[in-house]
C-alpha positions in Angstrom: 107.3 77.7 -24.3 108.0 80.3 -22.7 108.2 79.2 -19.2 110.2 76.6 -21.1 112.5 79.8 -22.3 112.3 81.4 -19.1 113.6 78.7 -17.2 116.4 77.8 -19.9 117.6 81.9 -19.5 117.5 81.3 -15.3 119.5 77.9 -15.4 122.2 79.5 -17.9 122.4 82.9 -16.2 123.0 80.7 -12.6 125.8 78.3 -14.2 127.1 81.9 -15.4 127.2 83.1 -12.1 128.2 79.8 -10.4 131.5 79.9 -13.3 132.3 83.0 -11.8 131.1 83.0 -8.2 133.8 80.3 -8.0 136.6 82.3 -10.3 136.0 84.6 -7.7 138.6 84.7 -4.4 137.5 82.9 -1.1 140.1 83.6 1.0 139.5 82.1 4.9 142.1 82.4 8.0 144.6 79.7 7.7 147.8 78.9 8.3 151.0 77.4 6.2 154.6 75.8 7.6 156.8 77.0 5.2 160.1 74.7 4.7 161.8 75.7 8.0 158.9 74.7 9.5 157.9 78.2 11.3 154.3 78.5 11.5 152.4 81.2 9.8 149.0 82.4 10.2 147.1 84.1 7.2 144.7 84.0 5.0 144.0 81.6 2.5 141.8 80.9 -0.5 140.1 78.1 0.1 137.8 76.3 -2.9 136.6 73.7 -0.7 138.6 71.5 -3.3 137.5 68.0 -4.5 140.2 67.7 -6.3 143.1 67.7 -4.1 145.1 71.4 -4.3 147.9 71.5 -6.7 148.4 74.7 -5.5 147.2 77.6 -3.8 147.0 81.7 -2.9 147.8 83.1 0.6 148.0 86.4 2.3 148.9 87.3 5.7 146.5 90.7 5.4 143.5 91.0 3.5 145.2 94.1 1.7 148.7 92.0 1.8 150.5 91.3 -1.5 149.5 87.1 -2.7 151.8 84.6 -2.5 150.6 81.0 -4.6 152.6 78.4 -3.1 152.8 74.8 -4.7 154.2 71.9 -2.9 157.8 72.2 -3.4 157.4 76.0 -1.6 155.8 74.4 1.7 155.9 71.3 4.1 152.1 72.2 5.0 149.4 74.6 4.7 145.5 74.4 6.7 142.3 76.1 6.2 138.5 75.2 7.0 139.7 72.5 8.9 141.8 70.8 6.8 145.5 69.9 7.0 147.2 69.2 3.7 151.1 68.4 3.7 153.3 68.7 0.8 155.3 65.3 -0.4 157.1 63.2 -2.8 154.9 60.5 -3.7 154.1 57.2 -6.7 151.1 57.0 -7.9 148.9 54.7 -9.3 148.9 56.2 -13.5 146.4 53.2 -15.4 143.0 54.1 -16.8 140.5 55.6 -14.9 138.1 52.6 -15.1 140.1 49.6 -15.5 136.9 47.8 -15.1 136.3 48.8 -19.7 139.8 47.5 -20.0 140.9 43.2 -20.1 143.9 42.2 -18.0 144.9 45.2 -16.9 145.8 44.1 -13.1 149.1 45.1 -13.4 150.4 48.6 -11.3 151.1 51.7 -13.4 153.3 54.5 -11.0 154.6 57.2 -11.9 156.0 59.9 -9.4 153.9 62.8 -8.3 154.9 66.0 -6.4 151.6 67.5 -4.3 149.9 67.9 -1.2 148.5 65.3 0.3 145.2 65.6 2.6 145.9 64.7 6.4 143.0 62.2 7.2 144.7 61.4 10.7 147.7 62.8 11.8 149.6 60.7 15.0 152.6 57.9 15.2 149.4 56.1 12.6 149.1 58.3 10.1 146.8 58.8 6.8 146.5 61.1 3.9 144.5 61.1 0.6 144.7 61.4 -2.5 142.6 62.4 -5.8 145.0 63.6 -8.3 143.8 65.6 -11.1 142.7 61.8 -13.1 139.9 61.3 -10.4 141.9 58.8 -9.1 141.4 58.0 -5.3 144.9 56.8 -3.3 145.4 56.5 0.0 148.9 56.7 1.3 150.2 55.6 5.2 153.8 57.2 7.1 154.7 60.3 8.4 158.1 62.6 8.3 157.9 62.7 5.0 158.2 59.4 3.9 154.7 58.2 2.7 153.5 54.6 0.9 150.8 54.4 -1.6 148.1 51.4 -0.1 148.0 49.8 -3.3 144.8 48.5 -4.4 143.1 47.7 -8.1 139.9 46.6 -10.0 140.2 45.5 -13.1 138.7 42.5 -15.5 140.3 38.8 -16.5 139.1 36.1 -18.9 138.2 32.9 -17.8 137.6 30.8 -20.9 136.0 34.4 -23.0 133.8 35.4 -20.3 134.9 38.9 -18.2 135.4 38.3 -14.8 136.0 41.1 -12.3 139.1 40.9 -9.9 140.0 42.9 -6.8 144.1 43.8 -5.6 144.0 44.4 -1.8 147.7 44.8 -1.1 146.3 47.4 1.5 144.9 45.4 3.8 148.3 43.3 4.3 150.1 46.4 4.2 147.7 47.4 7.5 148.4 44.3 9.0 152.1 45.2 9.3 151.9 48.7 9.7 149.0 48.4 12.6 150.6 44.9 13.5 151.2 46.4 17.2 146.9 45.9 17.9 146.0 41.7 17.6 142.4 43.0 18.0 142.9 45.7 14.6 143.5 42.8 11.8 140.0 41.2 11.6 138.3 44.9 11.0 141.2 45.1 8.3 140.3 42.3 6.3 136.3 43.6 5.6 137.2 47.3 5.2 136.8 48.8 2.0 138.8 51.3 0.2 137.2 54.2 1.7 137.7 57.3 3.3 135.2 57.1 6.1 136.2 53.4 6.2 139.6 54.3 6.2 139.2 56.7 8.8 137.3 54.5 11.4 140.2 51.7 11.4 142.4 54.5 12.1 140.5 54.8 15.1 139.3 52.0 16.2 143.7 51.2 16.2 143.8 54.5 18.3 141.8 53.4 20.7 143.3 49.5 21.1 147.2 51.4 22.1 144.9 53.9 24.1 146.7 56.5 23.0 145.8 60.2 21.1 144.9 61.2 17.6 146.5 64.7 16.6 144.8 65.6 14.4 141.6 64.0 12.6 139.7 65.1 9.7 135.7 65.2 10.2 134.3 63.8 7.2 131.3 66.3 6.3 128.2 64.9 6.3 124.7 65.8 4.1 122.4 67.7 6.0 118.4 66.9 5.8 116.0 69.0 5.9 111.7 68.7 6.3 108.8 71.3 5.6 105.6 71.7 4.2 104.3 73.1 0.8 101.2 74.4 0.1 99.9 76.8 -3.2 97.6 76.3 -6.1 98.1 74.7 -9.5 96.7 75.7 -12.3 96.0 72.9 -14.8 95.4 72.7 -18.8 93.8 69.7 -20.9 94.8 69.0 -24.3 93.9 66.3 -26.4 95.9 65.2 -29.7 93.6 62.5 -31.5 92.0 61.2 -35.0 88.8 61.1 -35.9 88.2 58.2 -33.9 88.1 60.2 -30.5 87.2 64.2 -32.4 84.9 65.0 -29.4 88.1 65.4 -27.7 89.9 66.3 -30.0 87.6 69.4 -30.4 86.7 70.1 -27.0 88.0 73.7 -25.3 88.9 71.8 -21.5 89.5 75.1 -19.4 92.1 75.9 -17.4 91.5 74.2 -13.2 92.8 76.2 -10.7 93.5 73.8 -7.7 94.8 74.0 -4.3 98.4 71.7 -4.3 99.9 70.9 -0.2 102.2 68.1 0.6 105.5 67.8 2.5 109.3 68.2 1.5 112.9 66.1 2.6 115.9 67.5 1.4 119.0 66.3 1.2 121.6 69.5 1.0 125.2 68.2 0.2 127.9 69.7 2.3 130.5 68.9 -0.1 129.0 71.6 -2.8 128.4 74.0 0.7 124.7 72.6 0.6 124.1 74.5 -2.8 123.3 71.5 -4.4 120.7 69.6 -3.3 118.5 66.3 -3.9 114.8 67.6 -3.1 112.0 64.8 -2.8 108.2 66.0 -2.2 104.9 64.1 -1.3 102.0 66.7 -2.8 98.5 66.2 -3.0 97.3 67.8 -6.3 93.8 67.3 -8.5 92.4 69.0 -11.4 88.4 69.2 -13.0 87.7 70.1 -16.0 84.3 70.4 -18.4 84.9 70.8 -21.9 82.5 72.9 -23.6 79.4 71.5 -26.5 81.4 69.7 -29.3 79.4 69.5 -31.8 79.9 66.2 -34.1 78.3 67.6 -37.2 76.7 70.6 -39.2 73.7 68.2 -40.0 70.9 69.9 -38.3 68.8 66.9 -38.7 71.1 64.1 -37.3 74.0 65.3 -34.8 75.4 64.5 -31.4 76.2 67.6 -28.8 79.3 66.1 -26.3 80.5 67.3 -23.1 83.4 66.0 -21.4 83.9 65.9 -17.5 87.7 65.1 -17.0 90.4 65.2 -13.5 91.7 63.5 -11.5 93.2 63.8 -7.5 96.2 62.0 -7.0 99.3 61.5 -4.9 102.9 62.7 -6.6 106.0 61.8 -5.2 108.2 64.3 -6.9 112.3 64.4 -7.0 113.8 67.6 -8.1 117.9 68.2 -8.3 118.2 71.7 -6.8 120.8 74.3 -7.6 120.8 77.5 -5.1 122.6 80.5 -5.6 123.4 83.2 -2.8 122.3 86.9 -3.4 122.8 88.8 -0.3 121.1 86.8 2.9 118.6 85.2 0.7 119.3 82.1 -1.7 117.8 81.7 -5.3 117.3 78.4 -7.2 116.5 76.3 -10.5 115.5 72.8 -10.0 114.7 69.7 -12.3 113.0 66.5 -12.0 110.9 63.9 -12.2 106.9 63.2 -10.8 105.5 60.1 -10.5 101.7 60.4 -9.4 98.9 57.5 -8.4 95.4 58.4 -9.2 93.3 58.1 -5.6 90.0 58.9 -7.6 89.0 60.8 -11.1 86.1 61.9 -12.8 86.0 60.2 -16.0 82.3 61.2 -17.7 81.0 61.8 -21.3 78.0 63.2 -21.8 76.3 62.7 -25.4 73.0 64.0 -26.2 72.1 62.4 -29.4 69.5 64.1 -32.0 68.4 62.5 -35.2 65.2 64.7 -36.6 62.8 65.6 -33.7 64.0 62.8 -31.2 66.9 63.2 -28.9 68.4 60.9 -27.1 71.0 61.5 -23.6 73.5 59.2 -22.4 76.4 59.2 -20.4 79.2 56.9 -20.5 83.5 57.1 -19.6 85.4 59.6 -21.3 88.7 57.6 -21.3 88.5 54.2 -21.2 90.8 52.4 -18.8 92.7 55.7 -17.9 95.8 55.4 -16.7 96.6 55.1 -12.6 100.1 55.8 -12.6 101.1 59.0 -15.0 104.9 59.8 -15.1 105.8 63.4 -16.1 108.4 65.6 -15.7 109.3 68.9 -13.6 111.0 72.6 -14.2 111.5 75.4 -11.6 112.7 78.7 -10.3 112.4 80.5 -6.8 113.7 81.7 -3.8 115.3 81.1 0.0 115.0 83.4 2.9 115.5 81.7 5.7 112.6 79.0 6.8 110.6 80.0 3.7 110.6 79.8 0.7 108.5 80.6 -3.3 108.6 78.9 -6.3 106.5 79.1 -10.0 107.2 75.8 -11.3 106.3 73.9 -14.5 104.9 70.1 -14.9 104.2 68.0 -18.0 103.0 64.9 -17.7 101.1 62.2 -20.7 97.5 62.4 -19.1 95.3 59.4 -18.6 94.9 58.1 -21.8 96.3 54.5 -22.0 95.8 55.2 -26.5 98.3 55.4 -29.0 95.9 56.9 -31.1 94.8 59.5 -28.4 98.0 62.2 -26.3 96.7 63.3 -23.2 99.4 66.0 -22.7 99.0 67.7 -19.8 100.6 70.9 -18.8 100.6 72.5 -14.5 102.4 75.8 -13.5 102.3 75.4 -9.2 102.8 78.9 -7.2 104.2 76.7 -3.8 105.2 78.3 -1.1 107.5 76.3 1.3 108.6 76.2 5.2 111.5 74.4 6.6 111.2 73.0 10.3 
């Protein structure tokens, strides 16, 4: 419980720090083009925008006055390899997910004054907008005139059965817009309404025309990292049962200390500045615990003394979501996820010493009949990263080896893990 409280407090602090960190200014070199078409260099408060910004902060120097520019104040701006242009556009204003509604096949439009992100700039240009309702739009055109590429997914009913329909008018629009390249028509018909696919389509068009692209947005790719993990595990075994399994319920199993080691493969989400990652691990783990002697009765003439030896060696696949927060030249992190263990060997013995007056009989059998071979669990942990090195304190809780509803066998493990990234 103390660990859960500690990790919960750490997660709350990390969240508050992330919110406060996001609220802090992040000025980077950039430029604006004013309404007189003059380019002014300076610093722009860059927020790694997921939703296309309506306004942003700009100053000429670090000690200069900060100004806020909306899309009506300037023509365009650029920062961190991204370019945005201002425009008055018509956007789709229907429900975020028309699949939740029937017969919403019509386009519901409104006029919006906003910035558009430039994806491809040249004689034929492509623009992108994710509005405040998280609806995604693509536009074509140039010189301040923009035509929305029309696309909609909706439900319709036929004989009381809902059928998904797709209105792909954008393909016809692109056929007309890029009609001076006949070889591009087939590619248009197979292109999805997605950023990567449309950018690649325009790249193919420019190759067809043997023409140069003035500017192309480079879609950030998620990074991967590989490495090794090694450390110690401390495992506590416990049983919760009725009288039938009293020999396990009354048993006191000591903490089992063992080595744990394996490999990891992490996927870092670049759009989140590598602060969020999906971590995957394969770990070799084991534990073994021998219980104290459990006496079945206070009767000194007839009683049993039972000793249990339980443990397993397993290969675990762990999947965790990790949040990192920078502190000077290091990172602290919290993560949580699931574990799936496959048992490759087990210790599952029960030694019963039966006493009937002066006679003693010793027998051995399985402590758990039909023990699980696949054991799921959940993970919580926190730690730090410095250059290629990491360390982590982690808790894992599983349901243990028992397959019986009347016998619960929770296993709690604590890990101290060290990692090295290649």
